[in-house]
TORVEX-883574 format. One line per 5 residues: number of its first residue (from 1); their letters; for each residue x, y negated, z of C-alpha. Coordinates in Angstrom, 3 decimals, padded with zeros to 6 digits, m for minus. Last residue first. Layout:
<kekols>
NUM) a) X:Y:Z | ...
</kekols>
This chain:
<kekols>
294) ietfi) 111.685:m077.735:097.490 | 111.263:m074.117:095.765 | 108.103:m072.740:097.622 | 106.852:m076.069:097.252 | 107.456:m076.645:093.526
289) kelfl) 105.149:m073.479:093.031 | 102.284:m074.357:095.536 | 102.399:m078.207:092.745 | 102.072:m075.927:089.471 | 099.401:m074.171:091.091
284) rntrt) 097.396:m077.150:091.697 | 098.110:m078.611:088.362 | 096.379:m075.048:086.773 | 093.292:m075.680:089.248 | 093.053:m079.472:088.224
279) natme) 092.912:m078.084:084.644 | 090.294:m075.247:085.169 | 088.268:m077.785:086.543 | 088.561:m080.382:084.089 | 087.736:m077.332:081.513
274) eptrg) 084.602:m076.597:083.338 | 083.072:m080.284:084.054 | 083.737:m080.661:079.831 | 085.653:m082.653:077.540 | 088.894:m081.643:079.506
269) kacce) 091.727:m083.953:079.926 | 095.125:m082.166:081.310 | 095.403:m083.405:084.907 | 094.706:m086.542:086.883 | 094.347:m087.302:090.816
264) vmvpg) 095.983:m084.454:092.677 | 096.210:m085.391:096.506 | 099.471:m084.481:098.541 | 099.042:m084.665:102.075 | 101.844:m084.456:102.915
259) nfgag) 104.752:m083.932:105.527 | 107.278:m086.794:104.405 | 110.827:m086.009:106.377 | 112.739:m088.182:104.385 | 114.627:m084.994:103.042
254) klesf) 111.386:m084.087:101.999 | 110.180:m086.859:100.217 | 113.553:m086.734:098.268 | 112.655:m082.796:097.134 | 109.567:m083.926:096.372
249) vahfd) 110.501:m086.613:093.945 | 113.575:m084.474:092.558 | 111.273:m081.248:091.786 | 108.381:m083.409:090.384 | 110.530:m084.856:087.661
244) vkgkg) 107.462:m086.982:086.204 | 107.976:m087.759:083.094 | 105.022:m085.851:081.455 | 104.406:m082.175:080.331 | 105.737:m080.441:083.837
239) felwv) 102.229:m081.581:085.650 | 098.927:m081.105:082.362 | 098.478:m084.610:081.312 | 095.803:m087.074:081.628 | 098.492:m090.174:082.724
234) eghqk) 099.017:m091.546:079.093 | 101.574:m094.130:077.817 | 101.614:m098.120:079.377 | 104.525:m096.695:080.093 | 106.094:m093.661:078.644
229) dcdka) 104.482:m090.133:079.676 | 102.876:m089.847:082.974 | 102.065:m087.445:085.582 | 099.843:m087.690:088.108 | 099.969:m086.887:092.258
224) cfgtv) 099.096:m089.261:094.329 | 101.311:m088.904:097.631 | 100.879:m089.438:101.127 | 102.633:m090.731:104.201 | 105.416:m093.042:102.360
219) hqaip) 107.159:m095.115:104.793 | 110.275:m093.405:105.050 | 110.515:m092.767:101.105 | 110.526:m096.576:100.599 | 114.616:m097.500:099.221
214) klqel) 114.166:m093.726:097.642 | 111.051:m093.958:095.935 | 112.407:m096.390:093.287 | 114.746:m094.174:092.196 | 113.018:m091.217:091.764
209) pdkgt) 110.294:m092.825:090.171 | 112.352:m094.136:087.499 | 110.944:m097.447:086.019 | 108.827:m097.669:083.059 | 106.518:m100.912:085.218
204) yyiin) 102.831:m099.296:085.576 | 103.361:m096.368:083.770 | 105.877:m095.042:084.867 | 105.409:m096.297:088.703 | 102.162:m095.085:088.320
199) gadyw) 103.255:m091.347:087.537 | 105.352:m091.391:090.871 | 102.772:m092.462:092.969 | 103.465:m092.872:096.419 | 100.814:m093.253:099.557
194) ikfnr) 102.405:m095.822:101.588 | 102.010:m096.928:105.276 | 100.884:m099.909:106.998 | 099.486:m099.012:110.579 | 102.918:m100.140:111.734
189) hkvad) 102.275:m103.608:110.976 | 104.079:m105.983:109.718 | 101.943:m107.116:106.488 | 104.782:m109.353:104.692 | 107.939:m107.318:105.020
184) lcrli) 105.562:m104.094:103.894 | 103.907:m106.382:101.168 | 107.699:m106.829:100.159 | 108.788:m103.635:100.049 | 106.180:m102.794:097.686
179) edaag) 106.729:m105.553:095.739 | 110.439:m104.633:095.426 | 110.091:m100.888:095.134 | 107.467:m100.708:092.236 | 104.086:m102.143:091.293
174) sgggh) 102.061:m103.107:094.640 | 101.784:m106.284:094.178 | 101.326:m106.199:089.979 | 100.890:m102.763:089.237 | 099.532:m099.816:091.066
169) pkmvl) 101.695:m098.167:093.565 | 099.858:m096.136:096.623 | 098.621:m098.405:099.765 | 097.818:m096.716:102.760 | 095.358:m097.738:106.128
164) kvgre) 095.136:m095.108:108.261 | 091.762:m095.206:110.293 | 091.264:m094.438:114.177 | 089.318:m097.613:114.962 | 091.779:m099.899:116.593
159) eayaa) 094.687:m098.776:113.572 | 091.639:m099.877:111.486 | 091.107:m103.025:112.661 | 095.515:m103.834:112.928 | 096.007:m102.965:109.699
154) adrmv) 092.785:m104.347:108.196 | 093.569:m108.006:109.671 | 097.203:m107.722:108.673 | 095.682:m106.681:105.159 | 093.249:m109.534:104.615
149) ayfme) 096.352:m111.587:105.423 | 098.940:m109.935:102.963 | 096.436:m109.860:099.962 | 095.262:m113.525:100.580 | 099.317:m114.037:100.151
144) yyreg) 099.268:m112.062:096.951 | 096.502:m113.368:095.056 | 097.795:m116.417:093.300 | 100.488:m113.898:092.501 | 097.993:m112.116:089.869
139) evgft) 097.076:m108.136:090.636 | 096.061:m106.651:093.700 | 097.040:m103.843:096.186 | 095.925:m100.571:095.315 | 094.278:m099.931:098.726
134) llfei) 093.573:m096.592:100.534 | 091.693:m095.836:103.379 | 093.088:m092.232:105.081 | 091.591:m090.296:108.123 | 087.665:m090.441:107.129
129) glfkt) 085.402:m089.205:109.760 | 082.190:m090.537:107.562 | 081.588:m093.632:110.137 | 085.198:m094.100:110.802 | 085.573:m094.619:106.358
124) ndiqk) 081.761:m096.741:106.800 | 083.686:m099.065:109.832 | 086.734:m099.487:107.963 | 084.478:m100.508:104.719 | 083.160:m102.989:106.619
119) rvdki) 086.346:m104.387:107.989 | 087.012:m104.946:104.187 | 084.322:m107.479:103.624 | 084.345:m109.603:106.642 | 088.705:m110.098:105.778
114) aneqt) 087.347:m110.331:101.941 | 084.342:m112.973:102.879 | 087.354:m115.227:105.386 | 090.142:m115.194:102.931 | 087.226:m116.821:100.438
109) ggtei) 085.556:m115.909:097.379 | 086.694:m113.940:094.301 | 089.492:m111.908:095.545 | 087.199:m109.459:097.076 | 089.353:m105.769:098.157
104) glsam) 088.206:m102.766:097.096 | 089.567:m099.426:099.218 | 090.013:m096.450:098.529 | 088.610:m093.144:100.547 | 090.805:m090.146:101.554
99) naklg) 090.521:m086.994:103.928 | 087.517:m085.936:102.648 | 087.097:m082.249:103.927 | 085.063:m079.495:102.156 | 083.309:m076.822:103.292
94) saaik) 080.121:m078.702:100.754 | 078.164:m078.901:103.378 | 080.229:m081.270:105.357 | 080.659:m083.210:102.004 | 077.132:m083.788:101.299
89) kklde) 076.203:m084.396:105.210 | 078.626:m087.183:104.980 | 077.176:m087.944:101.950 | 073.563:m088.099:103.215 | 074.323:m090.743:106.612
84) lyept) 076.605:m093.298:103.886 | 073.692:m093.027:101.445 | 070.824:m094.008:104.285 | 073.320:m096.395:106.050 | 074.122:m098.429:102.625
79) ararv) 077.018:m098.532:100.589 | 077.444:m102.100:099.910 | 080.640:m102.366:101.660 | 082.906:m100.176:099.837 | 083.114:m096.469:101.484
74) fadpk) 081.823:m094.068:099.109 | 079.864:m096.153:096.615 | 078.754:m093.344:094.279 | 075.807:m093.880:092.123 | 077.488:m097.471:090.589
69) svtll) 080.543:m095.352:090.390 | 083.941:m094.975:092.854 | 086.334:m093.448:091.832 | 089.069:m092.518:094.420 | 086.346:m090.599:097.268
64) gtvky) 090.101:m087.705:098.250 | 089.097:m084.272:098.435 | 090.379:m081.054:100.704 | 089.315:m077.352:100.211 | 090.907:m076.820:096.363
59) gaekl) 090.116:m073.675:095.102 | 089.228:m074.991:091.955 | 085.734:m073.763:091.508 | 085.817:m075.727:095.571 | 086.276:m079.126:093.263
54) galta) 084.203:m078.240:090.903 | 081.375:m077.714:093.334 | 082.200:m081.204:094.747 | 082.537:m082.504:091.491 | 079.247:m081.687:090.347
49) dydcg) 077.152:m082.761:093.974 | 079.202:m085.786:093.064 | 077.721:m086.999:089.856 | 079.816:m085.623:086.567 | 080.708:m087.688:083.490
44) aerwp) 083.806:m086.057:082.584 | 085.877:m088.943:084.039 | 083.763:m088.538:087.311 | 085.208:m085.038:087.171 | 088.608:m086.063:087.277
39) rnycg) 088.649:m088.900:089.635 | 086.850:m087.165:092.472 | 090.330:m086.877:094.222 | 092.199:m083.347:094.561 | 093.498:m081.863:097.719
34) ipwhv) 097.251:m079.800:098.293 | 098.347:m080.041:101.742 | 102.380:m079.840:102.591 | 103.511:m076.452:103.652 | 106.984:m077.008:102.375
29) gksde) 109.709:m074.684:100.746 | 113.364:m073.993:101.852 | 113.969:m074.414:105.918 | 113.100:m071.260:106.994 | 115.758:m069.204:104.422
24) arldl) 118.292:m072.110:105.610 | 117.300:m070.811:109.037 | 117.669:m067.056:108.210 | 120.657:m067.675:106.496 | 122.605:m069.607:109.688
19) aataa) 121.543:m066.635:111.696 | 123.035:m063.875:109.659 | 125.863:m065.909:109.986 | 125.832:m065.705:113.468 | 125.192:m062.101:113.337
14) tamat) 128.414:m061.071:111.003 | 130.836:m063.531:113.172 | 129.377:m061.501:116.302 | 129.752:m058.255:114.174 | 133.161:m059.030:113.653
9) tqifq) 134.507:m060.115:116.970 | 133.257:m057.444:118.620 | 134.996:m054.877:116.030 | 138.046:m056.661:116.449 | 137.901:m056.530:120.035
4) rrnm) 137.131:m052.827:119.460 | 140.476:m051.986:117.115 | 143.120:m054.004:119.591 | 143.189:m058.181:119.119
</kekols>
């Protein structure tokens, strides 16, 4: 090899290494949407108008209608057309976008009535233009078969209306990986996915959220963010103060091709709405930092 060939070869190798380094740099970090549920402000006794104001003050652009109350049925079957119309206008006027609502399942009656009730909630979700409808599953083995049947109908009915049906870990029939896989196998529908909740894995089962995520990561399309210090312990925590290893959990999701959204559910408990607003902002900033690192 003469001097010119050596220089050319070295230049090519240097350029190739730089390109590899650039690709590696480009692959670092994620840009998943971060939103926040209404639960922190509901915990502080706020109505939904105050909640929307708090969400904006905390720097959020996306919210989820998680915690139902007497004045706020959200998409539940008891919501009237007038209420839904007003809620739709209220969310639009706030400048925020609601991407998710929670689903209630009536287990005290017949399966037929439960299906009818859930279909009404799907229709309400569609009316509000909300993308995801989230079920918590059910507790008590006597309700499992009914739940699976209702979800099979709901998954198909929701898909026809452009609504994505999802389930979060919440103890009982959706406690951890084995129970979640059982639900997925029983429902067997492409429109039935998982919104993971690492904090709930600890709270309800005491198991390792990372290990419980691995068998189901490919089915996860959203994330409910909360920390937890121990089984049946505290979930009103600043992220990083409990036992959830957010960096490891989000790295696992990234490897599985996850693309958000990530929704803050809890924060350090405040005595006032202003404190809840500040604490939810703290958790948003925590997530943003993690997302630049993974």
